[in-house]
VMD Tcl script that builds the backbone (N, CA, C; Angstrom):
set m [mol new atoms 378]
animate dup $m
set s [atomselect $m all]
$s set {name element resname resid chain x y z} {
  {N N MET 1 A 98.222 53.987 78.688}
  {CA C MET 1 A 97.842 55.809 78.189}
  {C C MET 1 A 99.190 56.189 77.722}
  {N N SER 2 A 99.617 56.618 76.735}
  {CA C SER 2 A 100.310 57.097 76.270}
  {C C SER 2 A 100.397 58.820 75.459}
  {N N VAL 3 A 100.917 59.892 75.785}
  {CA C VAL 3 A 100.663 61.140 75.192}
  {C C VAL 3 A 101.282 61.451 73.868}
  {N N ASP 4 A 100.735 62.190 74.050}
  {CA C ASP 4 A 100.877 62.734 72.046}
  {C C ASP 4 A 101.629 63.638 72.218}
  {N N PRO 5 A 103.371 63.664 71.872}
  {CA C PRO 5 A 104.059 64.970 71.993}
  {C C PRO 5 A 103.168 66.085 70.828}
  {N N LYS 6 A 102.556 65.837 69.829}
  {CA C LYS 6 A 102.058 67.084 69.103}
  {C C LYS 6 A 101.077 67.694 70.310}
  {N N ARG 7 A 100.378 66.674 70.691}
  {CA C ARG 7 A 99.035 67.437 71.661}
  {C C ARG 7 A 99.983 68.007 72.664}
  {N N LEU 8 A 100.329 67.487 73.248}
  {CA C LEU 8 A 101.698 68.190 74.722}
  {C C LEU 8 A 102.108 69.702 74.273}
  {N N ARG 9 A 103.121 69.493 72.478}
  {CA C ARG 9 A 104.177 71.203 72.844}
  {C C ARG 9 A 102.823 71.666 72.655}
  {N N PRO 10 A 101.692 72.322 72.511}
  {CA C PRO 10 A 100.772 73.280 72.664}
  {C C PRO 10 A 101.153 73.940 74.419}
  {N N TRP 11 A 100.472 73.053 75.085}
  {CA C TRP 11 A 100.507 73.310 76.757}
  {C C TRP 11 A 102.016 73.903 77.409}
  {N N ILE 12 A 102.886 73.451 76.767}
  {CA C ILE 12 A 103.826 73.453 77.363}
  {C C ILE 12 A 104.608 74.934 77.003}
  {N N ARG 13 A 104.017 75.135 75.798}
  {CA C ARG 13 A 104.703 76.823 75.117}
  {C C ARG 13 A 103.821 77.865 76.044}
  {N N ARG 14 A 102.531 77.059 76.275}
  {CA C ARG 14 A 101.337 78.291 76.906}
  {C C ARG 14 A 102.161 78.171 78.522}
  {N N ALA 15 A 102.387 76.851 79.379}
  {CA C ALA 15 A 103.070 77.055 80.442}
  {C C ALA 15 A 104.410 78.162 80.913}
  {N N ILE 16 A 105.071 78.101 79.528}
  {CA C ILE 16 A 106.390 78.708 79.986}
  {C C ILE 16 A 106.068 80.167 79.373}
  {N N LEU 17 A 105.216 80.416 78.503}
  {CA C LEU 17 A 105.179 81.742 78.405}
  {C C LEU 17 A 103.936 83.001 79.918}
  {N N VAL 18 A 103.045 81.800 80.442}
  {CA C VAL 18 A 102.590 82.467 81.566}
  {C C VAL 18 A 103.349 82.336 83.070}
  {N N ALA 19 A 104.679 81.455 83.020}
  {CA C ALA 19 A 105.742 81.564 83.354}
  {C C ALA 19 A 106.551 82.884 83.706}
  {N N VAL 20 A 106.808 82.822 82.067}
  {CA C VAL 20 A 107.885 84.190 81.641}
  {C C VAL 20 A 107.267 85.656 81.733}
  {N N VAL 21 A 106.115 85.600 81.511}
  {CA C VAL 21 A 105.018 86.463 82.268}
  {C C VAL 21 A 104.814 87.351 82.883}
  {N N VAL 22 A 105.094 86.310 84.364}
  {CA C VAL 22 A 105.040 85.642 85.881}
  {C C VAL 22 A 105.971 86.901 86.386}
  {N N MET 23 A 107.209 86.362 85.857}
  {CA C MET 23 A 108.297 86.458 86.381}
  {C C MET 23 A 108.938 87.888 85.794}
  {N N ALA 24 A 108.410 88.644 84.647}
  {CA C ALA 24 A 108.643 89.869 84.481}
  {C C ALA 24 A 107.670 90.932 84.795}
  {N N VAL 25 A 106.587 90.216 85.511}
  {CA C VAL 25 A 105.901 91.257 86.244}
  {C C VAL 25 A 106.314 91.538 87.550}
  {N N LEU 26 A 106.794 90.539 87.793}
  {CA C LEU 26 A 107.815 90.364 89.228}
  {C C LEU 26 A 109.240 91.599 89.810}
  {N N LEU 27 A 109.512 90.928 88.396}
  {CA C LEU 27 A 110.901 91.671 88.443}
  {C C LEU 27 A 110.783 93.192 88.036}
  {N N TYR 28 A 109.838 93.812 87.613}
  {CA C TYR 28 A 109.603 94.889 87.104}
  {C C TYR 28 A 108.580 95.508 88.846}
  {N N ARG 29 A 108.110 94.735 89.516}
  {CA C ARG 29 A 107.932 95.638 90.444}
  {C C ARG 29 A 108.641 96.014 91.772}
  {N N ASN 30 A 109.349 95.258 91.457}
  {CA C ASN 30 A 110.714 94.786 93.010}
  {C C ASN 30 A 111.888 95.147 93.031}
  {N N TYR 31 A 112.475 95.783 91.250}
  {CA C TYR 31 A 113.468 95.809 90.733}
  {C C TYR 31 A 113.580 97.097 89.682}
  {N N GLY 32 A 114.072 98.033 89.530}
  {CA C GLY 32 A 114.714 98.730 88.358}
  {C C GLY 32 A 116.320 99.711 88.392}
  {N N TRP 33 A 115.821 100.634 87.637}
  {CA C TRP 33 A 117.297 101.385 87.955}
  {C C TRP 33 A 116.565 102.675 87.995}
  {N N LEU 34 A 117.786 103.551 89.026}
  {CA C LEU 34 A 117.958 105.326 89.199}
  {C C LEU 34 A 118.497 105.587 89.178}
  {N N ARG 35 A 118.793 106.893 88.289}
  {CA C ARG 35 A 120.402 107.795 88.371}
  {C C ARG 35 A 120.782 108.760 88.918}
  {N N VAL 36 A 122.285 108.321 88.884}
  {CA C VAL 36 A 122.217 109.215 89.993}
  {C C VAL 36 A 122.423 111.021 89.668}
  {N N PRO 37 A 121.505 112.152 90.543}
  {CA C PRO 37 A 121.748 112.900 89.794}
  {C C PRO 37 A 122.712 113.687 89.774}
  {N N ALA 38 A 123.463 114.884 88.212}
  {CA C ALA 38 A 124.083 115.499 88.221}
  {C C ALA 38 A 123.913 116.278 89.622}
  {N N GLY 39 A 125.041 116.566 90.001}
  {CA C GLY 39 A 125.193 117.617 91.031}
  {C C GLY 39 A 125.744 116.877 92.084}
  {N N MET 40 A 125.398 115.733 92.405}
  {CA C MET 40 A 124.560 115.121 93.838}
  {C C MET 40 A 126.167 114.349 94.108}
  {N N ASP 41 A 127.023 114.638 94.923}
  {CA C ASP 41 A 128.270 114.886 95.523}
  {C C ASP 41 A 128.330 113.998 97.032}
  {N N THR 42 A 127.545 113.558 97.372}
  {CA C THR 42 A 127.313 112.959 98.575}
  {C C THR 42 A 128.400 111.071 98.551}
  {N N MET 43 A 128.308 110.688 97.603}
  {CA C MET 43 A 128.995 109.636 97.800}
  {C C MET 43 A 129.780 109.293 96.314}
  {N N PRO 44 A 131.038 110.726 96.318}
  {CA C PRO 44 A 131.676 110.704 95.164}
  {C C PRO 44 A 132.783 108.787 94.930}
  {N N ALA 45 A 132.912 108.313 95.785}
  {CA C ALA 45 A 133.906 107.144 95.109}
  {C C ALA 45 A 132.715 106.037 94.875}
  {N N ASP 46 A 131.581 106.049 95.852}
  {CA C ASP 46 A 130.792 104.195 95.376}
  {C C ASP 46 A 129.683 104.928 94.558}
  {N N CYS 47 A 129.489 106.776 94.149}
  {CA C CYS 47 A 127.773 106.355 93.618}
  {C C CYS 47 A 128.138 108.063 92.820}
  {N N PRO 48 A 128.827 108.266 92.008}
  {CA C PRO 48 A 129.562 109.094 91.866}
  {C C PRO 48 A 128.478 110.053 90.545}
  {N N ALA 49 A 128.082 111.478 89.892}
  {CA C ALA 49 A 127.072 112.003 89.786}
  {C C ALA 49 A 126.960 111.517 88.154}
  {N N GLY 50 A 125.636 111.011 87.976}
  {CA C GLY 50 A 125.444 110.481 86.877}
  {C C GLY 50 A 125.718 109.258 86.279}
  {N N ALA 51 A 125.970 108.126 87.610}
  {CA C ALA 51 A 126.149 106.842 87.602}
  {C C ALA 51 A 125.124 106.081 87.107}
  {N N LEU 52 A 124.281 104.720 86.808}
  {CA C LEU 52 A 123.638 104.354 86.791}
  {C C LEU 52 A 123.173 103.296 88.069}
  {N N CYS 53 A 122.531 103.186 88.985}
  {CA C CYS 53 A 122.374 102.142 89.660}
  {C C CYS 53 A 120.939 101.192 89.915}
  {N N ILE 54 A 121.342 100.275 89.805}
  {CA C ILE 54 A 120.542 98.308 89.654}
  {C C ILE 54 A 119.463 99.553 91.293}
  {N N ILE 55 A 118.149 98.705 91.637}
  {CA C ILE 55 A 118.256 98.700 92.616}
  {C C ILE 55 A 116.498 98.539 92.879}
  {N N ALA 56 A 116.447 97.928 93.845}
  {CA C ALA 56 A 115.702 97.363 94.606}
  {C C ALA 56 A 114.392 98.274 95.308}
  {N N LYS 57 A 112.888 98.392 94.643}
  {CA C LYS 57 A 112.435 99.092 94.901}
  {C C LYS 57 A 111.591 99.044 96.200}
  {N N GLN 58 A 111.890 98.242 96.861}
  {CA C GLN 58 A 111.080 97.674 98.019}
  {C C GLN 58 A 112.031 97.227 99.282}
  {N N PRO 59 A 113.153 98.756 99.595}
  {CA C PRO 59 A 113.783 97.927 100.143}
  {C C PRO 59 A 114.410 97.739 101.769}
  {N N SER 60 A 113.473 95.952 101.664}
  {CA C SER 60 A 113.234 95.262 102.556}
  {C C SER 60 A 114.744 94.584 103.831}
  {N N ALA 61 A 115.902 94.820 102.933}
  {CA C ALA 61 A 116.989 93.869 103.525}
  {C C ALA 61 A 117.709 95.567 103.650}
  {N N VAL 62 A 117.651 96.613 104.166}
  {CA C VAL 62 A 118.698 98.060 104.471}
  {C C VAL 62 A 119.011 97.404 106.041}
  {N N GLN 63 A 120.704 97.710 105.521}
  {CA C GLN 63 A 121.175 97.166 106.809}
  {C C GLN 63 A 122.503 98.152 106.952}
  {N N PRO 64 A 123.040 98.132 108.167}
  {CA C PRO 64 A 124.469 99.222 108.308}
  {C C PRO 64 A 125.204 98.659 106.655}
  {N N GLY 65 A 125.444 100.726 106.609}
  {CA C GLY 65 A 126.670 100.395 105.305}
  {C C GLY 65 A 125.739 99.964 104.169}
  {N N SER 66 A 124.869 100.050 103.578}
  {CA C SER 66 A 123.853 99.925 102.497}
  {C C SER 66 A 123.835 101.377 101.904}
  {N N ILE 67 A 123.742 101.144 100.440}
  {CA C ILE 67 A 123.668 102.452 99.815}
  {C C ILE 67 A 122.845 102.820 99.009}
  {N N VAL 68 A 121.597 104.033 99.402}
  {CA C VAL 68 A 120.212 104.040 99.722}
  {C C VAL 68 A 119.755 105.018 98.943}
  {N N PHE 69 A 118.465 105.506 98.707}
  {CA C PHE 69 A 118.184 106.715 97.355}
  {C C PHE 69 A 116.530 107.173 98.800}
  {N N VAL 70 A 116.931 108.354 99.296}
  {CA C VAL 70 A 116.289 109.021 100.626}
  {C C VAL 70 A 115.743 109.830 100.121}
  {N N ASP 71 A 114.397 110.309 99.968}
  {CA C ASP 71 A 113.318 111.294 100.099}
  {C C ASP 71 A 113.261 112.350 101.113}
  {N N LEU 72 A 113.334 113.218 100.787}
  {CA C LEU 72 A 113.513 114.239 102.004}
  {C C LEU 72 A 112.387 115.243 102.246}
  {N N ALA 73 A 112.045 115.240 103.564}
  {CA C ALA 73 A 111.019 115.985 103.562}
  {C C ALA 73 A 111.334 117.592 103.207}
  {N N THR 74 A 112.187 118.040 102.385}
  {CA C THR 74 A 112.317 119.311 101.848}
  {C C THR 74 A 112.170 119.469 100.349}
  {N N GLY 75 A 111.475 117.780 99.916}
  {CA C GLY 75 A 111.198 117.404 98.761}
  {C C GLY 75 A 112.180 116.507 97.558}
  {N N GLY 76 A 113.525 116.504 97.971}
  {CA C GLY 76 A 114.621 115.890 97.209}
  {C C GLY 76 A 115.020 114.912 97.983}
  {N N THR 77 A 115.604 114.188 96.785}
  {CA C THR 77 A 116.331 112.998 96.805}
  {C C THR 77 A 117.564 113.282 97.394}
  {N N VAL 78 A 118.178 111.981 98.028}
  {CA C VAL 78 A 119.255 112.039 98.471}
  {C C VAL 78 A 120.109 110.729 98.424}
  {N N VAL 79 A 121.606 110.852 97.857}
  {CA C VAL 79 A 122.086 109.098 97.579}
  {C C VAL 79 A 122.375 108.960 99.022}
  {N N THR 80 A 122.828 107.987 100.209}
  {CA C THR 80 A 123.568 108.343 100.965}
  {C C THR 80 A 123.994 106.631 101.708}
  {N N ARG 81 A 123.937 107.000 102.594}
  {CA C ARG 81 A 124.715 105.382 103.654}
  {C C ARG 81 A 124.136 105.603 104.652}
  {N N VAL 82 A 123.491 104.040 104.864}
  {CA C VAL 82 A 122.973 103.886 106.002}
  {C C VAL 82 A 124.403 103.158 107.188}
  {N N GLN 83 A 124.208 104.120 108.723}
  {CA C GLN 83 A 124.738 104.083 109.696}
  {C C GLN 83 A 124.040 102.776 110.542}
  {N N ARG 84 A 123.154 102.854 111.039}
  {CA C ARG 84 A 122.536 102.296 111.802}
  {C C ARG 84 A 120.849 102.003 111.556}
  {N N VAL 85 A 120.372 100.884 111.835}
  {CA C VAL 85 A 119.428 100.475 111.628}
  {C C VAL 85 A 118.190 100.737 113.266}
  {N N VAL 86 A 116.995 101.950 113.419}
  {CA C VAL 86 A 116.945 101.444 115.159}
  {C C VAL 86 A 115.238 101.548 114.733}
  {N N GLY 87 A 114.660 100.540 115.165}
  {CA C GLY 87 A 113.317 100.066 114.508}
  {C C GLY 87 A 113.589 100.378 113.336}
  {N N ASP 88 A 111.822 101.310 113.238}
  {CA C ASP 88 A 111.644 101.476 112.211}
  {C C ASP 88 A 112.280 103.076 110.879}
  {N N ASP 89 A 113.104 103.094 112.135}
  {CA C ASP 89 A 114.084 104.536 111.864}
  {C C ASP 89 A 115.554 104.245 111.196}
  {N N ILE 90 A 116.067 104.887 110.325}
  {CA C ILE 90 A 117.566 104.649 109.939}
  {C C ILE 90 A 118.375 106.414 110.180}
  {N N VAL 91 A 119.746 105.853 110.413}
  {CA C VAL 91 A 120.608 106.452 110.475}
  {C C VAL 91 A 121.017 106.495 109.599}
  {N N VAL 92 A 121.446 108.047 108.283}
  {CA C VAL 92 A 121.917 107.376 107.171}
  {C C VAL 92 A 123.136 109.149 107.596}
  {N N SER 93 A 124.513 109.213 106.971}
  {CA C SER 93 A 125.096 109.900 106.335}
  {C C SER 93 A 125.897 109.663 105.413}
  {N N ASN 94 A 126.458 110.540 104.835}
  {CA C ASN 94 A 126.784 110.763 103.366}
  {C C ASN 94 A 128.746 110.496 103.652}
  {N N ASP 95 A 129.214 109.754 102.895}
  {CA C ASP 95 A 130.653 109.545 102.597}
  {C C ASP 95 A 131.737 110.848 102.637}
  {N N ASN 96 A 131.309 112.271 102.154}
  {CA C ASN 96 A 131.541 113.746 101.697}
  {C C ASN 96 A 130.926 114.225 102.692}
  {N N ARG 97 A 131.876 114.854 103.009}
  {CA C ARG 97 A 131.604 115.382 104.808}
  {C C ARG 97 A 131.336 116.974 104.085}
  {N N ASN 98 A 131.344 117.423 103.357}
  {CA C ASN 98 A 131.844 118.631 102.699}
  {C C ASN 98 A 130.677 118.641 101.467}
  {N N SER 99 A 129.852 117.697 101.256}
  {CA C SER 99 A 128.728 118.162 100.645}
  {C C SER 99 A 127.590 118.693 100.601}
  {N N ARG 100 A 127.658 119.936 99.290}
  {CA C ARG 100 A 126.734 120.783 99.957}
  {C C ARG 100 A 125.189 120.093 100.531}
  {N N PHE 101 A 124.890 118.857 100.295}
  {CA C PHE 101 A 123.337 117.294 100.643}
  {C C PHE 101 A 124.161 117.318 102.799}
  {N N ALA 102 A 124.998 118.051 102.648}
  {CA C ALA 102 A 125.588 117.559 104.238}
  {C C ALA 102 A 124.815 117.819 105.403}
  {N N PHE 103 A 124.695 115.967 106.124}
  {CA C PHE 103 A 123.661 115.996 107.289}
  {C C PHE 103 A 124.593 116.650 108.647}
  {N N ASP 104 A 124.303 116.988 110.143}
  {CA C ASP 104 A 125.025 116.473 111.117}
  {C C ASP 104 A 125.805 115.412 110.928}
  {N N ASP 105 A 127.245 115.592 111.941}
  {CA C ASP 105 A 128.219 114.939 112.177}
  {C C ASP 105 A 127.369 113.392 112.478}
  {N N GLY 106 A 126.271 113.400 113.263}
  {CA C GLY 106 A 125.656 111.982 114.124}
  {C C GLY 106 A 125.407 111.986 112.553}
  {N N GLY 107 A 124.565 112.274 111.445}
  {CA C GLY 107 A 124.420 111.528 110.420}
  {C C GLY 107 A 122.068 111.916 110.789}
  {N N ALA 108 A 121.624 111.807 110.139}
  {CA C ALA 108 A 120.497 112.134 110.298}
  {C C ALA 108 A 119.050 110.975 110.409}
  {N N VAL 109 A 118.325 111.013 110.883}
  {CA C VAL 109 A 117.718 109.801 110.894}
  {C C VAL 109 A 116.154 110.375 110.422}
  {N N VAL 110 A 116.255 109.214 109.391}
  {CA C VAL 110 A 114.868 108.876 108.481}
  {C C VAL 110 A 113.873 107.883 108.585}
  {N N SER 111 A 113.350 107.648 108.282}
  {CA C SER 111 A 111.980 106.702 108.507}
  {C C SER 111 A 112.301 105.736 107.442}
  {N N ILE 112 A 112.054 104.943 107.478}
  {CA C ILE 112 A 112.004 103.733 107.024}
  {C C ILE 112 A 111.557 103.846 105.434}
  {N N ASP 113 A 110.236 104.662 105.000}
  {CA C ASP 113 A 109.156 104.934 104.762}
  {C C ASP 113 A 109.804 106.095 103.635}
  {N N GLN 114 A 110.906 106.733 103.769}
  {CA C GLN 114 A 111.176 107.536 103.098}
  {C C GLN 114 A 112.858 107.151 102.496}
  {N N VAL 115 A 113.228 105.690 102.140}
  {CA C VAL 115 A 113.857 105.183 101.891}
  {C C VAL 115 A 113.166 104.519 100.498}
  {N N ARG 116 A 113.424 105.300 99.030}
  {CA C ARG 116 A 113.016 105.296 97.874}
  {C C ARG 116 A 113.482 104.375 97.080}
  {N N ALA 117 A 114.568 104.573 97.037}
  {CA C ALA 117 A 115.393 102.611 96.600}
  {C C ALA 117 A 116.667 102.083 97.192}
  {N N LEU 118 A 117.024 101.204 97.441}
  {CA C LEU 118 A 118.483 100.467 98.144}
  {C C LEU 118 A 118.701 100.102 96.907}
  {N N VAL 119 A 120.156 100.720 96.666}
  {CA C VAL 119 A 121.666 100.315 95.559}
  {C C VAL 119 A 121.610 99.249 95.140}
  {N N ILE 120 A 121.643 97.953 94.617}
  {CA C ILE 120 A 122.128 96.877 94.458}
  {C C ILE 120 A 123.716 97.156 94.077}
  {N N THR 121 A 123.793 97.820 93.200}
  {CA C THR 121 A 125.469 97.792 92.630}
  {C C THR 121 A 124.967 99.201 91.107}
  {N N VAL 122 A 125.921 99.631 91.599}
  {CA C VAL 122 A 126.462 101.558 89.944}
  {C C VAL 122 A 126.712 100.422 88.890}
  {N N LEU 123 A 126.406 101.232 87.866}
  {CA C LEU 123 A 127.434 101.052 86.739}
  {C C LEU 123 A 127.551 102.434 86.447}
  {N N THR 124 A 129.128 102.699 86.139}
  {CA C THR 124 A 129.351 103.580 85.956}
  {C C THR 124 A 130.099 103.722 85.039}
  {N N ASP 125 A 130.594 104.941 83.840}
  {CA C ASP 125 A 131.199 105.037 82.351}
  {C C ASP 125 A 132.837 104.847 82.484}
  {N N ASP 126 A 133.695 104.134 83.510}
  {CA C ASP 126 A 134.435 103.767 83.555}
  {C C ASP 126 A 135.280 103.056 82.992}
}
mol reanalyze $m
mol bondsrecalc $m
mol representation Tube
mol addrep $m
């Protein structure tokens, strides 16, 4: 039994279209971008104000040294570095100790649920 290429071609195109749509939805749900807010001076070397960050929206891979966007209980968002992971909590601190968003010297303990995004890469104007 032979397969007619003219009849097979539309099925292959449909399968590829479905695969592309599924991949696009998965990428949209899991990844995105955020801009570091103007005036954010917590990570001046790695994430300067105005930089565009490619992010993972579901930060399951948070580990010490990761840069994350954290939603604060006071209503703001801060870009900071993970120092330690302790169960469902993380200890974060800023590279710039003189930042107006400074935490105590030991860092701040926040719930992993407060992590808005994990920074994958930073794109700057340089």
